[in-house]
C-alpha positions as CSV (number, residue, x, y, z in Angstrom):
1,M,-15.1,29.3,-7.5
2,N,-14.2,29.1,-11.3
3,Q,-12.7,32.2,-12.9
4,S,-14.8,33.6,-15.7
5,P,-13.2,34.5,-19.0
6,D,-13.9,38.2,-18.2
7,D,-11.8,37.9,-15.0
8,K,-8.8,36.4,-16.9
9,P,-5.8,38.8,-16.5
10,I,-5.0,40.6,-19.8
11,A,-1.8,39.3,-21.4
12,T,1.2,41.6,-21.6
13,L,4.1,41.8,-23.9
14,A,6.3,40.3,-21.2
15,D,3.9,37.4,-20.8
16,V,4.3,36.7,-24.5
17,A,8.1,36.9,-24.2
18,R,8.1,34.4,-21.3
19,Y,5.8,31.9,-23.0
20,A,7.8,32.0,-26.3
21,N,11.1,32.1,-24.4
22,V,12.4,35.2,-26.3
23,S,13.0,38.8,-25.2
24,T,10.4,41.5,-25.2
25,A,12.4,43.2,-28.0
26,T,12.0,40.2,-30.1
27,V,8.2,40.1,-29.6
28,S,8.0,43.8,-30.4
29,R,10.1,43.3,-33.6
30,C,8.0,40.3,-34.6
31,L,4.8,42.3,-34.4
32,N,6.1,45.4,-36.0
33,S,8.6,44.2,-38.5
34,P,8.1,40.4,-39.0
35,D,10.3,40.2,-42.0
36,L,13.3,40.9,-39.6
37,V,12.6,37.8,-37.5
38,V,13.7,34.3,-38.5
39,P,10.6,32.1,-39.4
40,L,10.9,29.6,-36.5
41,T,11.1,32.4,-33.9
42,R,8.3,34.4,-35.6
43,E,6.0,31.2,-35.6
44,R,6.8,30.7,-31.9
45,V,6.0,34.3,-31.0
46,L,2.8,34.4,-33.1
47,S,1.7,31.0,-31.5
48,A,2.2,32.6,-28.0
49,V,0.2,35.7,-29.1
50,Q,-2.7,33.5,-30.2
51,H,-2.6,31.2,-27.2
52,L,-2.5,34.1,-24.6
53,G,-4.9,36.3,-26.6
54,Y,-2.5,39.2,-26.5
55,T,-3.5,42.4,-28.1
56,P,-0.9,45.2,-28.7
57,N,-1.5,48.4,-26.9
58,F,-2.0,50.7,-29.8
59,G,-2.7,53.7,-27.5
60,A,0.9,53.4,-26.0
61,R,2.3,52.8,-29.4
62,A,0.7,55.9,-30.7
63,L,1.9,58.0,-27.8
64,A,5.5,56.9,-28.5
65,A,5.2,57.5,-32.2
66,K,3.1,60.7,-31.9
67,Q,0.8,59.0,-34.6
68,T,-2.2,56.7,-34.3
69,N,-2.0,55.4,-37.8
70,T,-5.7,56.2,-38.1
71,I,-7.2,58.3,-41.0
72,G,-10.7,59.8,-40.6
73,V,-13.3,60.5,-43.3
74,V,-16.6,62.2,-43.0
75,I,-19.0,61.3,-45.9
76,P,-22.3,63.1,-46.5
77,T,-24.4,59.9,-46.2
78,M,-24.0,56.1,-45.8
79,E,-27.0,55.6,-48.0
80,N,-25.4,56.8,-51.3
81,A,-23.9,54.0,-53.3
82,V,-21.7,56.7,-55.0
83,F,-19.4,56.9,-52.0
84,A,-19.1,53.1,-51.3
85,R,-16.7,52.2,-54.2
86,G,-14.4,55.2,-53.6
87,I,-14.2,54.7,-49.8
88,Q,-13.6,51.0,-50.2
89,A,-10.6,51.7,-52.4
90,F,-9.6,54.4,-49.9
91,Q,-9.6,51.9,-47.0
92,E,-7.8,49.2,-49.1
93,E,-4.9,51.6,-49.7
94,L,-4.8,52.5,-46.0
95,V,-4.7,48.9,-44.9
96,R,-1.8,48.3,-47.4
97,N,0.1,51.0,-45.6
98,G,-0.8,49.9,-42.0
99,K,-3.5,52.5,-41.4
100,T,-7.0,52.1,-40.0
101,L,-10.1,54.0,-41.3
102,L,-12.4,55.9,-38.9
103,I,-15.6,56.8,-40.7
104,A,-18.5,59.1,-39.9
105,S,-21.6,60.4,-41.8
106,S,-23.0,63.9,-41.6
107,A,-26.3,63.4,-43.3
108,Y,-25.6,66.6,-45.3
109,D,-25.8,68.6,-42.1
110,E,-23.0,71.2,-42.0
111,A,-23.1,71.7,-38.3
112,L,-22.9,67.8,-37.7
113,E,-20.0,67.6,-40.1
114,N,-18.2,70.3,-38.2
115,E,-18.7,68.4,-34.9
116,Q,-17.7,65.0,-36.5
117,V,-14.4,66.5,-37.8
118,R,-13.6,67.7,-34.3
119,T,-14.5,64.3,-32.9
120,I,-12.3,62.4,-35.3
121,V,-9.4,64.7,-34.6
122,A,-9.9,64.4,-30.9
123,R,-9.7,60.6,-31.3
124,G,-6.2,61.2,-32.7
125,A,-6.7,60.8,-36.5
126,D,-3.5,61.6,-38.3
127,G,-5.4,62.9,-41.4
128,V,-8.9,63.5,-42.6
129,L,-10.7,63.0,-46.0
130,L,-13.4,65.4,-46.8
131,I,-16.1,65.2,-49.5
132,G,-16.4,68.3,-51.6
133,Y,-15.2,71.9,-50.9
134,H,-18.4,73.4,-49.3
135,R,-18.2,73.8,-45.6
136,S,-17.5,76.6,-43.1
137,E,-14.0,78.1,-43.1
138,E,-14.1,77.2,-39.3
139,V,-13.5,73.6,-40.2
140,Y,-10.6,74.2,-42.4
141,D,-9.1,76.7,-39.9
142,F,-9.5,74.1,-37.1
143,L,-7.7,71.4,-39.1
144,K,-4.9,73.8,-40.0
145,R,-4.5,75.0,-36.4
146,R,-4.2,71.4,-35.2
147,S,-1.7,70.6,-38.0
148,V,-4.0,67.8,-39.2
149,P,-3.6,67.2,-43.0
150,F,-6.7,66.9,-45.0
151,V,-7.6,66.1,-48.6
152,V,-10.8,67.0,-50.5
153,A,-12.3,64.3,-52.8
154,W,-15.2,64.0,-55.3
155,S,-14.4,67.6,-56.5
156,F,-11.7,69.5,-58.2
157,D,-11.5,73.2,-58.7
158,P,-8.4,74.9,-59.9
159,N,-9.4,78.0,-58.1
160,Q,-9.4,76.4,-54.7
161,S,-6.2,76.2,-52.7
162,H,-7.2,73.1,-50.6
163,P,-5.5,69.9,-51.7
164,A,-7.9,67.6,-53.6
165,V,-8.2,64.4,-55.6
166,G,-11.2,64.6,-57.6
167,F,-12.9,65.7,-60.9
168,N,-14.5,68.8,-62.3
169,N,-18.2,68.4,-61.7
170,K,-19.2,71.4,-63.9
171,A,-17.0,70.4,-66.9
172,A,-18.2,66.8,-66.7
173,M,-21.9,67.6,-66.6
174,A,-21.4,70.2,-69.3
175,E,-20.0,67.6,-71.6
176,L,-23.0,65.3,-71.1
177,A,-25.3,68.2,-71.6
178,R,-23.6,68.9,-75.0
179,Q,-24.4,65.3,-75.9
180,V,-28.0,65.8,-74.9
181,I,-28.2,69.0,-77.1
182,L,-26.5,67.3,-80.0
183,H,-29.5,64.8,-79.9
184,G,-31.8,67.7,-80.7
185,H,-33.0,68.4,-77.1
186,R,-34.0,72.0,-76.4
187,N,-36.4,71.7,-73.5
188,I,-34.1,70.3,-70.9
189,A,-34.9,69.9,-67.2
190,C,-32.7,68.9,-64.2
191,I,-33.3,66.9,-61.1
192,S,-30.7,67.5,-58.5
193,A,-29.9,67.1,-54.8
194,A,-30.2,70.4,-52.9
195,T,-27.5,72.7,-54.1
196,A,-27.2,75.3,-51.3
197,A,-24.7,73.3,-49.2
198,N,-23.5,70.8,-51.9
199,D,-20.9,72.1,-54.3
200,R,-21.0,69.0,-56.4
201,A,-24.6,69.3,-57.1
202,R,-24.3,73.0,-57.6
203,E,-21.5,72.5,-60.1
204,R,-23.4,69.9,-62.1
205,V,-26.4,72.1,-62.4
206,A,-24.1,75.0,-63.6
207,G,-22.6,72.6,-66.2
208,I,-25.9,72.0,-67.8
209,R,-26.6,75.7,-67.9
210,L,-23.2,76.4,-69.4
211,A,-23.8,73.9,-72.2
212,M,-27.2,75.4,-73.0
213,T,-25.8,79.0,-73.1
214,E,-23.1,77.8,-75.5
215,A,-25.8,76.4,-77.8
216,G,-27.8,79.5,-77.7
217,L,-30.4,78.2,-75.2
218,S,-31.5,80.0,-72.1
219,G,-30.0,78.1,-69.2
220,D,-31.9,80.2,-66.7
221,Q,-35.2,78.9,-68.1
222,M,-34.2,75.3,-67.4
223,V,-36.5,73.8,-64.9
224,L,-34.6,72.6,-61.8
225,T,-36.2,70.3,-59.2
226,E,-34.2,69.9,-56.0
227,T,-34.9,66.8,-54.0
228,P,-33.4,64.5,-51.3
229,Y,-31.3,61.5,-52.4
230,G,-33.2,58.3,-53.2
231,I,-35.0,56.3,-55.9
232,E,-38.4,57.3,-54.7
233,A,-37.4,60.9,-54.4
234,G,-36.3,60.7,-58.1
235,E,-39.8,59.4,-59.0
236,I,-41.6,62.1,-57.2
237,A,-39.2,64.8,-58.7
238,F,-39.7,63.5,-62.2
239,R,-43.6,63.7,-61.9
240,S,-43.2,67.2,-60.4
241,T,-40.9,68.3,-63.2
242,L,-43.2,67.2,-66.0
243,A,-46.2,68.8,-64.2
244,K,-44.2,72.1,-64.2
245,A,-42.7,71.6,-67.7
246,P,-44.8,69.2,-69.8
247,N,-42.8,70.0,-73.0
248,T,-39.6,68.6,-71.5
249,T,-37.9,66.2,-73.8
250,A,-34.8,65.4,-71.7
251,V,-34.4,65.2,-67.9
252,M,-30.8,65.3,-66.7
253,C,-30.4,63.9,-63.2
254,A,-27.4,65.0,-61.1
255,N,-26.9,61.3,-59.9
256,D,-27.7,57.8,-61.1
257,V,-30.1,57.0,-58.2
258,L,-32.3,60.0,-59.0
259,A,-32.2,58.9,-62.6
260,I,-33.3,55.4,-61.8
261,G,-36.2,56.8,-59.9
262,A,-37.1,59.0,-63.0
263,L,-36.9,56.0,-65.2
264,R,-39.4,54.1,-63.0
265,A,-41.7,57.1,-62.9
266,A,-41.6,57.5,-66.6
267,K,-42.6,53.8,-67.1
268,E,-45.5,54.2,-64.6
269,M,-46.6,57.2,-66.5
270,G,-46.7,55.3,-69.8
271,L,-43.7,57.3,-71.3
272,R,-41.2,55.3,-73.4
273,V,-37.6,56.1,-72.8
274,P,-36.0,57.4,-75.0
275,D,-38.8,57.5,-77.6
276,D,-41.0,59.9,-75.6
277,I,-38.4,61.4,-73.2
278,S,-34.7,61.0,-72.6
279,I,-33.2,60.6,-69.0
280,T,-29.5,60.8,-68.0
281,G,-27.6,60.4,-64.8
282,F,-24.2,61.0,-63.3
283,D,-21.6,58.7,-61.5
284,D,-22.1,55.4,-63.5
285,I,-22.8,53.1,-60.5
286,E,-23.7,49.5,-61.3
287,L,-27.4,50.2,-61.4
288,A,-26.9,52.4,-64.4
289,M,-26.0,49.4,-66.6
290,L,-28.8,47.2,-65.1
291,A,-31.5,49.9,-65.6
292,D,-34.1,49.3,-68.4
293,P,-33.1,51.0,-70.6
294,A,-29.5,51.2,-69.6
295,L,-28.7,54.7,-68.3
296,T,-26.6,57.3,-70.2
297,T,-24.4,58.8,-67.5
298,V,-21.0,60.3,-66.6
299,H,-18.5,57.7,-65.6
300,V,-16.5,58.7,-62.4
301,P,-13.3,56.8,-61.5
302,H,-14.4,56.2,-57.9
303,R,-11.8,53.5,-57.1
304,E,-8.9,55.4,-58.6
305,M,-10.0,58.5,-56.7
306,G,-10.2,56.7,-53.4
307,R,-6.8,55.0,-53.8
308,R,-5.0,58.2,-54.8
309,A,-6.7,60.3,-52.1
310,A,-5.4,57.7,-49.5
311,S,-1.9,57.8,-51.0
312,M,-1.9,61.6,-50.8
313,L,-3.0,61.7,-47.2
314,I,-0.5,59.2,-46.2
315,Q,2.3,61.2,-47.9
316,M,1.1,64.4,-46.2
317,V,1.1,62.8,-42.9
318,K,4.7,61.6,-43.4
319,Q,6.0,64.8,-44.9
320,G,3.9,67.3,-42.9
321,E,3.1,69.5,-46.0
322,A,0.4,69.8,-48.6
323,C,0.6,68.0,-52.0
324,E,-0.5,69.3,-55.3
325,S,-4.1,68.6,-56.2
326,I,-5.0,65.9,-58.7
327,E,-7.7,66.2,-61.4
328,L,-9.0,62.9,-62.6
329,P,-10.8,62.5,-65.9
330,T,-14.4,61.5,-66.4
331,D,-16.1,60.2,-69.6
332,I,-19.6,59.9,-71.0
333,R,-21.2,56.5,-71.2
334,L,-23.7,56.8,-74.0
335,R,-26.5,54.1,-73.5
336,K,-30.1,53.6,-74.5
337,S,-31.8,56.1,-72.2
338,L,-30.7,59.0,-74.4
339,G,-32.2,59.3,-77.9
340,P,-33.3,62.0,-80.3
341,A,-35.7,64.6,-79.2
342,A,-39.3,63.5,-79.5
343,R,-40.9,66.9,-80.0
């Protein structure tokens, strides 16, 4: 009876050593520190590894080192393009440092995020990246009790004690709102993700109100429409906003995807942007430049944030102590979706 591939014995480190005619120490050195092995020997060992189908036992290695070289991240959603660029840069930096990414999505569910953080830690993650500050203290306390370093990204608040690599959402949106007001807009509305459990969205709404108050306008009278994330959701929210406040001359969206939906709804309603109404976004994803008209928005350095968050976590895992938070700058990208107030 022929032996199936599944029945084939799993190759061991000793098997590789015998096949390559070297010691097990040499095989281990070749896999962990290849620069320390002469090229001919290294090629012979790697050829043996490939021929035998050997896979290193990372579980045993982790037990020996008391680290798994795995970093976890829990993002609010896989559907939001905003996180893709930053998490990609985060992973690239981890790989450069011999680390592996373990990722989960909470679907903006606080209870689920709590559970996923615990699961990631149970799987041996050496550190965890969290998005924004808003979550129960139970999560932070759990990570601290387990001595698992964590870094907050996509937010920066000088009043928070948790280590972070991010930007000031309130200040960034306030700066954009000042530009909107400079264009003569007084009847300003906002379309945002739900703010109750999302500090990023909450701070962006607060930024608009701050700028309005500075200009002598009533921020409390600003029409706020909260909606789930998505282009279609942005369309529906735009129609709802104008139904509630038909005199609106500028709609500021708390992210670019909602703004793209608003642009599409405006076109379907026969409104010219920015002649009849102005629309702005936040994040500066690629769609912002491809929109018609191109979207005025806040540019966020997503890749820089991801890279530096990974570097900070790696450093914290090595040193066992918190690092100082890093605030990254944002800037306004003025494009054709913002124009002078029409009314």
